[in-house]
C-alpha positions as CSV (number, residue, x, y, z in Angstrom):
1,M,-199.6,77.3,-176.8
2,L,-199.0,76.4,-173.1
3,V,-199.1,72.8,-173.8
4,A,-196.1,71.7,-176.0
5,G,-197.2,70.1,-178.9
6,L,-200.8,70.0,-178.1
7,T,-203.6,71.7,-180.2
8,H,-206.5,69.3,-179.5
9,S,-209.0,69.4,-176.5
10,Q,-207.5,67.4,-173.6
11,P,-209.0,66.0,-170.3
12,L,-208.6,67.6,-167.0
13,Y,-208.2,65.1,-164.2
14,R,-208.6,66.1,-160.5
15,S,-206.5,64.6,-158.0
16,H,-209.0,61.8,-157.1
17,E,-209.4,60.9,-160.7
18,I,-205.3,60.6,-161.2
19,R,-205.4,58.5,-158.0
20,S,-208.0,56.3,-159.6
21,I,-206.1,55.8,-162.6
22,E,-203.0,55.2,-160.7
23,Q,-204.7,52.5,-158.8
24,A,-206.2,50.8,-162.1
25,A,-202.7,50.7,-163.4
26,A,-201.4,49.1,-160.3
27,A,-204.1,46.3,-161.0
28,L,-202.7,45.2,-164.4
29,S,-200.6,42.3,-164.8
30,P,-197.6,43.1,-165.2
31,A,-198.2,46.5,-163.6
32,P,-196.3,49.4,-165.3
33,A,-193.6,50.8,-163.1
34,L,-195.0,54.3,-163.3
35,M,-192.3,55.9,-161.0
36,E,-189.6,54.4,-163.3
37,S,-191.7,56.0,-166.2
38,A,-192.2,59.3,-164.9
39,G,-188.3,59.6,-163.8
40,K,-187.1,58.3,-167.4
41,A,-189.4,60.9,-169.1
42,T,-188.3,63.6,-166.9
43,A,-184.6,62.7,-167.6
44,E,-185.3,62.8,-171.4
45,L,-187.0,66.1,-171.1
46,A,-184.0,67.6,-169.1
47,I,-181.6,66.5,-171.5
48,Q,-183.4,68.3,-174.3
49,L,-183.6,71.4,-172.1
50,L,-180.0,71.3,-171.2
51,G,-178.5,71.2,-174.7
52,N,-174.8,71.6,-174.5
53,H,-174.7,72.2,-170.6
54,Y,-174.4,69.2,-168.0
55,A,-175.0,70.0,-164.4
56,V,-178.2,69.4,-162.7
57,L,-179.5,70.1,-159.1
58,V,-182.3,67.7,-158.1
59,L,-184.6,68.4,-155.3
60,A,-186.4,65.3,-154.2
61,G,-189.1,65.8,-151.4
62,P,-190.5,63.5,-148.9
63,G,-193.1,61.5,-151.1
64,N,-193.5,59.7,-154.3
65,N,-192.9,63.0,-156.2
66,G,-189.4,62.9,-154.8
67,G,-189.4,59.2,-155.9
68,D,-189.8,60.5,-159.4
69,A,-187.0,63.2,-159.1
70,L,-184.6,60.5,-157.7
71,V,-185.2,58.1,-160.8
72,A,-184.6,61.0,-163.0
73,A,-181.4,61.8,-161.1
74,R,-180.3,58.1,-161.6
75,Y,-180.9,58.2,-165.3
76,L,-179.1,61.6,-165.8
77,R,-176.2,60.1,-163.8
78,E,-176.0,57.2,-166.3
79,F,-176.1,59.3,-169.0
80,G,-173.2,61.1,-168.0
81,Y,-174.3,64.5,-166.3
82,R,-173.4,65.9,-163.3
83,V,-175.9,65.5,-160.8
84,T,-176.4,67.0,-157.1
85,V,-179.4,65.2,-155.1
86,V,-180.7,67.2,-152.2
87,L,-183.5,65.1,-150.0
88,T,-185.5,67.1,-147.8
89,G,-187.5,64.2,-146.4
90,D,-186.7,61.4,-143.8
91,P,-185.1,58.8,-146.0
92,A,-186.5,56.1,-143.2
93,R,-189.9,57.5,-143.8
94,L,-190.2,57.6,-147.4
95,P,-193.2,55.6,-149.4
96,V,-192.0,52.1,-150.3
97,E,-191.6,53.0,-154.2
98,A,-189.6,56.2,-153.5
99,A,-187.5,54.4,-150.7
100,A,-186.6,51.9,-153.5
101,A,-185.6,54.8,-155.9
102,L,-183.3,56.2,-153.0
103,R,-181.6,53.0,-152.8
104,A,-181.1,52.6,-156.5
105,W,-179.6,56.1,-156.4
106,R,-177.3,55.2,-153.6
107,E,-175.8,52.2,-155.5
108,G,-172.2,53.2,-156.2
109,D,-171.8,55.5,-153.0
110,R,-173.7,58.5,-154.6
111,D,-174.1,61.3,-152.4
112,I,-177.4,62.5,-150.5
113,L,-177.3,66.2,-149.3
114,S,-179.8,67.6,-147.2
115,T,-179.3,71.4,-148.1
116,I,-178.7,73.2,-151.2
117,P,-174.8,73.8,-151.1
118,A,-174.0,77.6,-150.9
119,D,-171.3,77.3,-153.5
120,G,-172.9,75.6,-156.2
121,H,-173.8,75.9,-159.9
122,W,-176.1,74.2,-162.1
123,D,-177.6,74.4,-165.6
124,L,-181.0,73.0,-164.5
125,V,-183.0,72.4,-161.5
126,L,-185.3,69.5,-161.1
127,D,-188.2,70.3,-158.7
128,G,-189.4,67.2,-157.1
129,L,-190.4,68.3,-153.6
130,F,-194.3,68.2,-153.9
131,G,-196.6,66.6,-156.1
132,I,-200.5,66.5,-156.5
133,G,-200.5,65.4,-153.1
134,L,-200.0,68.3,-151.4
135,E,-203.4,69.7,-149.4
136,R,-201.9,72.4,-146.8
137,D,-199.7,75.3,-146.6
138,L,-195.9,74.9,-146.9
139,D,-194.2,75.0,-143.1
140,V,-191.6,77.3,-142.5
141,A,-188.7,75.3,-143.9
142,Y,-190.2,74.4,-147.0
143,L,-191.4,77.9,-147.3
144,E,-188.0,79.1,-147.3
145,L,-186.6,76.5,-149.4
146,V,-189.1,77.5,-152.3
147,K,-188.2,81.0,-152.0
148,Q,-184.5,80.1,-152.2
149,V,-185.0,78.2,-155.3
150,N,-187.0,81.0,-156.9
151,R,-184.0,83.2,-156.3
152,M,-181.7,81.0,-158.1
153,E,-180.9,82.2,-161.6
154,T,-181.6,78.9,-163.1
155,P,-183.8,77.4,-165.4
156,I,-186.4,75.0,-163.4
157,L,-188.2,71.9,-164.6
158,S,-190.9,71.0,-162.2
159,L,-192.3,67.5,-162.0
160,D,-196.1,67.1,-162.3
161,I,-196.6,70.4,-160.9
162,P,-194.8,73.1,-159.3
163,S,-194.2,72.6,-155.6
164,G,-196.5,74.3,-153.4
165,L,-199.2,75.0,-156.2
166,D,-202.6,73.2,-155.5
167,S,-203.2,70.9,-158.7
168,E,-207.0,71.5,-158.2
169,T,-207.1,75.4,-157.9
170,G,-203.8,76.8,-159.2
171,Q,-203.5,78.5,-155.9
172,P,-200.2,78.5,-154.0
173,F,-199.7,77.1,-150.7
174,R,-198.4,80.4,-149.4
175,A,-195.7,80.1,-152.2
176,A,-194.7,78.0,-155.1
177,V,-192.0,77.0,-157.0
178,R,-191.8,79.4,-160.4
179,A,-191.0,76.5,-163.0
180,D,-189.9,77.5,-166.6
181,H,-191.2,73.9,-167.8
182,T,-193.5,71.6,-166.0
183,I,-193.6,68.0,-167.2
184,T,-197.0,66.7,-165.7
185,F,-197.9,62.9,-165.7
186,I,-200.7,60.5,-166.7
187,G,-203.1,63.6,-167.7
188,L,-203.5,67.5,-167.4
189,K,-204.6,68.8,-164.0
190,P,-206.8,72.1,-164.0
191,G,-204.7,74.0,-161.5
192,L,-201.9,74.3,-164.2
193,F,-204.2,76.5,-166.2
194,T,-206.4,78.7,-164.0
195,A,-205.6,81.1,-161.2
196,Y,-201.7,81.6,-160.5
197,G,-201.3,78.1,-162.1
198,P,-200.1,79.7,-165.8
199,D,-197.6,82.4,-163.9
200,Y,-196.0,79.1,-161.8
201,C,-196.0,76.2,-164.6
202,G,-194.1,77.9,-167.7
203,Q,-194.1,75.6,-170.7
204,I,-196.2,72.2,-170.1
205,H,-195.0,68.9,-171.1
206,L,-197.4,65.9,-170.7
207,D,-196.6,62.4,-170.5
208,T,-198.9,59.7,-170.2
209,L,-196.4,57.3,-169.2
210,G,-197.2,54.7,-171.7
211,L,-200.7,53.7,-170.1
212,P,-203.4,52.2,-172.3
213,P,-205.9,54.8,-173.4
214,E,-208.8,52.5,-171.7
215,L,-207.3,53.3,-168.2
216,L,-207.9,57.1,-168.8
217,P,-211.8,57.4,-168.2
218,Q,-213.9,60.2,-169.3
219,A,-213.3,63.3,-167.6
220,K,-215.8,66.0,-166.7
221,G,-213.3,68.5,-167.3
222,Q,-211.7,69.6,-170.7
223,L,-208.9,71.9,-171.8
224,I,-210.3,73.9,-174.9
225,G,-208.2,72.9,-177.8
226,E,-207.9,75.2,-180.9
227,N,-208.4,72.1,-183.5
228,E,-212.1,71.6,-182.0
229,V,-213.2,74.9,-181.8
230,S,-211.7,76.3,-185.1
231,S,-213.8,73.5,-187.0
232,Y,-217.6,75.0,-185.5
233,L,-218.2,77.5,-188.0
234,K,-218.6,76.4,-191.5
235,P,-218.1,78.0,-194.8
236,R,-221.2,80.1,-195.9
237,P,-223.2,78.9,-198.8
238,R,-222.7,81.5,-202.1
239,N,-226.6,81.9,-201.5
240,S,-226.4,82.9,-197.9
241,H,-228.1,86.4,-197.0
242,K,-228.1,88.3,-193.8
243,G,-231.2,86.9,-192.6
244,M,-229.7,83.3,-192.4
245,L,-226.7,84.7,-190.3
246,G,-228.7,85.9,-187.1
247,S,-230.2,88.9,-185.7
248,V,-228.4,90.1,-182.5
249,G,-229.4,92.7,-180.1
250,V,-227.6,94.7,-177.4
251,L,-229.5,96.2,-174.6
252,G,-227.6,98.5,-172.4
253,G,-225.7,101.9,-172.7
254,A,-227.5,103.9,-169.8
255,G,-226.0,107.3,-168.9
256,S,-222.2,107.7,-170.0
257,M,-222.1,104.1,-170.6
258,T,-222.9,104.2,-174.4
259,G,-219.3,103.0,-175.4
260,A,-220.0,99.5,-173.6
261,A,-222.9,98.6,-175.9
262,L,-221.4,99.8,-179.0
263,L,-218.3,97.9,-178.2
264,S,-220.4,94.7,-177.9
265,G,-222.4,95.5,-181.0
266,R,-219.7,96.4,-183.1
267,A,-218.1,92.9,-182.1
268,A,-221.2,91.1,-183.0
269,L,-220.9,92.8,-186.7
270,L,-217.1,91.6,-186.9
271,L,-217.8,88.2,-185.9
272,G,-220.6,88.0,-188.5
273,A,-224.1,88.3,-187.3
274,G,-226.4,89.3,-190.0
275,R,-228.1,92.1,-188.4
276,V,-227.2,94.0,-185.2
277,Y,-229.5,96.0,-183.2
278,L,-228.8,98.3,-180.3
279,G,-231.1,99.4,-177.6
280,L,-229.5,102.3,-175.5
281,L,-231.0,103.2,-172.4
282,D,-229.4,106.8,-172.6
283,E,-232.0,109.5,-173.6
284,N,-229.3,111.6,-175.3
285,S,-227.8,108.5,-177.2
286,P,-227.0,108.8,-180.7
287,T,-229.4,107.6,-183.3
288,V,-226.7,106.5,-185.5
289,D,-223.1,105.2,-184.8
290,F,-221.1,107.0,-187.0
291,F,-218.4,104.9,-186.4
292,Q,-220.2,101.9,-187.4
293,P,-223.2,102.8,-189.3
294,E,-224.1,99.2,-189.9
295,L,-225.5,99.1,-186.5
296,M,-229.2,99.9,-186.3
297,L,-230.5,101.5,-183.3
298,R,-233.8,101.1,-181.7
299,G,-235.6,102.1,-178.6
300,P,-234.9,99.4,-175.6
301,D,-238.8,98.6,-175.6
302,A,-238.8,98.0,-179.4
303,L,-235.7,95.8,-179.0
304,L,-237.2,93.6,-176.6
305,D,-240.1,92.9,-178.9
306,M,-238.2,92.1,-182.1
307,G,-237.6,88.3,-181.4
308,L,-234.1,88.0,-181.9
309,D,-231.8,84.9,-182.2
310,C,-229.7,86.3,-179.3
311,L,-229.8,89.2,-177.1
312,V,-227.0,90.6,-175.0
313,I,-228.2,92.5,-171.9
314,G,-225.8,94.2,-169.6
315,P,-223.1,96.3,-170.8
316,G,-223.5,99.6,-169.5
317,L,-227.1,98.7,-168.4
318,G,-226.9,100.4,-165.2
319,Q,-228.8,99.4,-162.0
320,S,-231.8,101.6,-162.2
321,A,-235.6,100.6,-161.8
322,R,-235.9,100.9,-165.5
323,A,-232.8,98.7,-166.2
324,L,-234.5,96.1,-163.8
325,G,-237.7,95.8,-165.5
326,Y,-235.9,95.6,-168.9
327,L,-233.9,92.3,-167.4
328,E,-237.0,91.2,-166.0
329,R,-238.6,90.9,-169.4
330,A,-235.7,89.7,-171.0
331,L,-235.6,86.7,-168.6
332,Q,-239.3,86.1,-169.4
333,S,-238.6,86.1,-172.8
334,D,-237.8,82.9,-175.0
335,Q,-234.6,84.3,-177.1
336,K,-231.2,83.0,-176.1
337,L,-229.5,85.7,-173.7
338,V,-225.9,86.7,-173.1
339,I,-226.0,88.3,-169.4
340,D,-223.1,90.4,-168.5
341,A,-221.9,93.4,-166.1
342,D,-224.9,95.1,-164.6
343,A,-227.4,92.5,-165.4
344,L,-225.3,90.3,-163.2
345,N,-225.3,92.7,-160.6
346,L,-229.1,93.3,-160.6
347,L,-229.4,89.2,-160.7
348,G,-227.2,89.2,-157.7
349,S,-229.3,91.5,-155.5
350,H,-232.8,90.2,-156.7
351,V,-233.6,86.8,-155.8
352,E,-237.0,86.8,-157.8
353,L,-234.9,87.5,-160.9
354,Q,-232.7,84.3,-160.3
355,S,-235.8,82.3,-160.1
356,L,-237.0,83.6,-163.5
357,L,-233.6,82.6,-165.0
358,K,-233.7,79.0,-163.4
359,T,-236.8,78.3,-165.3
360,R,-235.8,79.4,-168.6
361,K,-236.0,77.1,-171.6
362,A,-233.9,78.8,-173.7
363,A,-230.0,79.1,-173.2
364,S,-228.7,81.8,-170.7
365,I,-224.9,82.5,-170.8
366,L,-223.5,84.3,-167.7
367,T,-220.3,86.0,-168.3
368,P,-219.2,87.0,-164.8
369,H,-215.9,88.3,-163.7
370,P,-214.7,87.2,-160.0
371,T,-216.6,89.9,-158.2
372,E,-219.8,89.6,-160.1
373,A,-219.5,85.9,-159.5
374,G,-219.1,86.5,-155.8
375,R,-222.2,88.7,-155.9
376,L,-224.3,85.9,-157.2
377,L,-223.0,83.5,-154.8
378,D,-223.1,85.9,-152.0
379,C,-219.4,85.7,-151.0
380,S,-216.2,87.3,-151.5
381,N,-214.4,87.7,-154.8
382,H,-211.3,86.0,-152.8
383,E,-213.5,83.1,-151.8
384,I,-214.3,82.6,-155.7
385,Q,-210.8,82.7,-156.9
386,Q,-209.7,80.1,-154.2
387,D,-211.4,77.6,-156.3
388,R,-212.5,79.2,-159.8
389,I,-213.7,75.9,-161.0
390,S,-216.0,74.7,-158.1
391,S,-217.5,78.3,-158.2
392,A,-218.3,78.3,-162.1
393,Q,-220.0,74.9,-161.5
394,V,-222.2,76.0,-158.6
395,L,-223.3,79.0,-160.5
396,A,-224.1,76.9,-163.7
397,S,-225.9,74.5,-161.6
398,R,-228.0,77.0,-159.3
399,L,-228.9,79.2,-162.1
400,N,-229.4,76.8,-164.9
401,S,-227.1,78.5,-167.0
402,L,-223.9,78.4,-169.2
403,V,-221.3,80.4,-167.1
404,V,-218.0,81.8,-168.1
405,L,-215.9,82.9,-165.3
406,K,-213.3,85.4,-166.7
407,G,-210.0,85.5,-165.6
408,A,-206.8,83.7,-166.0
409,G,-208.0,80.3,-167.4
410,T,-211.3,81.2,-168.0
411,V,-213.8,78.7,-166.9
412,C,-216.8,77.6,-168.9
413,A,-219.0,75.6,-166.9
414,F,-222.3,74.1,-167.8
415,A,-225.6,72.9,-165.9
416,D,-224.8,69.3,-166.8
417,D,-221.6,69.5,-164.7
418,T,-219.2,69.4,-167.4
419,W,-216.8,72.3,-167.5
420,H,-213.7,73.8,-169.3
421,V,-210.7,75.7,-169.2
422,N,-209.4,78.1,-171.7
423,P,-205.7,78.1,-172.1
424,S,-205.6,81.4,-174.4
425,G,-205.4,84.7,-173.5
426,N,-202.9,87.0,-171.5
427,P,-202.6,90.2,-169.5
428,G,-203.7,92.3,-172.3
429,L,-207.2,91.4,-171.9
430,S,-207.1,93.3,-168.3
431,S,-208.5,96.5,-169.9
432,A,-211.9,97.9,-170.2
433,G,-214.4,96.7,-172.8
434,M,-212.9,93.5,-173.1
435,G,-215.9,91.5,-171.8
436,D,-218.1,93.7,-173.9
437,I,-216.5,92.3,-176.9
438,L,-216.8,88.9,-175.6
439,C,-220.5,89.0,-175.4
440,G,-220.9,90.3,-178.8
441,M,-218.5,87.5,-180.4
442,T,-220.5,84.9,-178.4
443,A,-224.2,86.5,-179.5
444,A,-222.7,86.6,-183.1
445,L,-221.7,82.8,-183.1
446,I,-225.1,82.0,-181.6
447,G,-226.9,84.1,-184.6
448,Q,-224.8,82.2,-187.0
449,R,-226.6,78.9,-185.7
450,L,-223.9,77.5,-183.3
451,P,-225.4,75.7,-180.4
452,A,-224.8,78.1,-177.2
453,D,-222.1,75.7,-175.8
454,K,-220.1,75.7,-178.7
455,A,-220.4,79.3,-179.5
456,T,-219.4,80.0,-175.7
457,L,-216.3,77.8,-176.3
458,L,-215.4,79.3,-179.6
459,A,-215.7,82.8,-178.5
460,V,-213.7,82.5,-175.2
461,Y,-211.1,80.6,-177.2
462,L,-211.0,83.2,-180.1
463,H,-211.0,86.2,-177.7
464,G,-207.9,85.1,-175.8
465,L,-206.1,83.8,-179.2
466,A,-206.6,87.1,-180.7
467,A,-205.0,88.8,-177.9
468,D,-202.1,86.2,-177.9
469,V,-201.7,86.7,-181.7
470,L,-201.7,90.6,-181.3
471,V,-199.1,90.5,-178.3
472,K,-197.0,88.2,-180.5
473,D,-197.3,90.8,-183.4
474,G,-195.9,93.7,-180.9
475,T,-199.1,95.0,-180.3
476,G,-199.5,94.9,-176.2
477,P,-200.0,93.5,-173.8
478,I,-199.7,97.0,-172.2
479,G,-202.1,99.1,-173.8
480,L,-204.0,96.4,-175.8
481,T,-207.6,97.8,-176.6
482,A,-210.8,95.6,-176.8
483,S,-211.3,97.1,-180.5
484,E,-208.0,95.6,-181.4
485,V,-209.1,92.5,-180.0
486,A,-212.3,92.4,-182.2
487,M,-210.5,93.0,-185.2
488,K,-208.1,90.4,-184.9
489,A,-210.7,87.7,-183.9
490,R,-212.6,88.4,-187.4
491,S,-209.2,87.8,-189.0
492,L,-208.6,84.5,-187.1
493,L,-212.0,83.5,-187.7
494,N,-211.9,83.7,-191.5
495,Q,-208.4,82.1,-191.7
496,W,-210.2,79.4,-189.9
497,V,-213.4,79.0,-192.0
498,Y,-211.8,79.9,-195.0
499,A,-208.3,78.3,-195.3
500,P,-207.0,78.4,-198.4
501,S,-207.1,75.0,-199.4
502,K,-210.7,74.7,-198.2
503,W,-211.8,77.7,-200.2
504,L,-209.8,76.7,-203.5
505,D,-211.4,73.2,-203.2
506,E,-214.9,74.9,-202.9
507,R,-214.2,76.8,-206.0
């Protein structure tokens, strides 16, 4: 788990929300000393990480993040550790609280350095250069300092967020500290979990600084938690039958792309759909899947007339006039849709299809990767990645859909302006067919009567977790295949639904 000790869903706070919480805390009587609490929490975690080692380099920046670091340095010194403090800002221009932390450190003639000693050796670096207030690229001096820190062969603990990383978007401001651990204060920030955030943050530790729960408001953003999504699907009654478990269709597989539709259909079977039908556009497509004969193959026209519980459209669909017509018919239907791949590309190039999508009453789930999202918003892949959460929110609102923006820290955005970030998954998912598997998994869960939002969150988390477990067990990340992920997802889902104690109790 990326967040130490946390398995439940957690709120994700944007910078302005954190500032509001801090202001509310300051208005309390007596007001909590947040900087003192943050510094003490940092020192306590540092002691755990140091073990039998004792030399610490503390980097204190020009703002309150630097003040937190100075407080941590004072506690570590009091606990008997050898502490070297480097202050990069002008002492005369520090904020009030940070200036007080500096005075407290200097009591007893403790030294302050302005640069990292060339001949020093430390067992841990505390990175307190910049926190969530940073909103611009690092200047040349700080850019070189961050690079110097990253070259050090020393574990790094960052305070609140790795210096140079945007807490909103997970994008580095030209460069960022690559931490082994990050202790973040008050609440989790989205930039820790999406885009480049996971590459820079290491293990994340949350400390709410003892703030009362009533000061932590309901957030629109959430980190998906295993404890919640694993409880969505319940054990089946013994008198169940396939008609109770949903009929799922997959429409795609044009030309040489039948494999995409087959993968999606197989995933739907593995995740529990009662019946799965494939409508393949390839005129030379097989009439039976000999690898998975449980799949029922139909003509695309017949598939669209079946009244399915959920239809996946897009895997291997192509962008022909015929594909366009099928997508139009699907959008005009009242069945729930999972829209992926070429169906998204067709949506991006045909405004009239977007109009149909906006007015649908049944749930529509879009699963774009950043390039597909860019086509839908008429912008570049780069622009999408610069703010993945906002991009997904705009898509969800504009197209009246549930949006799954795939990538590191997949973002699930809903039309009501709420959003979730997924902490599971790894680079092994960067291979062909993974999106097809995710579509089939989502459709299967909808077929089993899960609401579209819960089915989406469960599928996204389970898809990533399956890859994580495979890698942990020695399969991948290099060479991990989509089929392996689907098989492991089935295994994990059954472990959740039929935990031994639950199964024995029912018997």
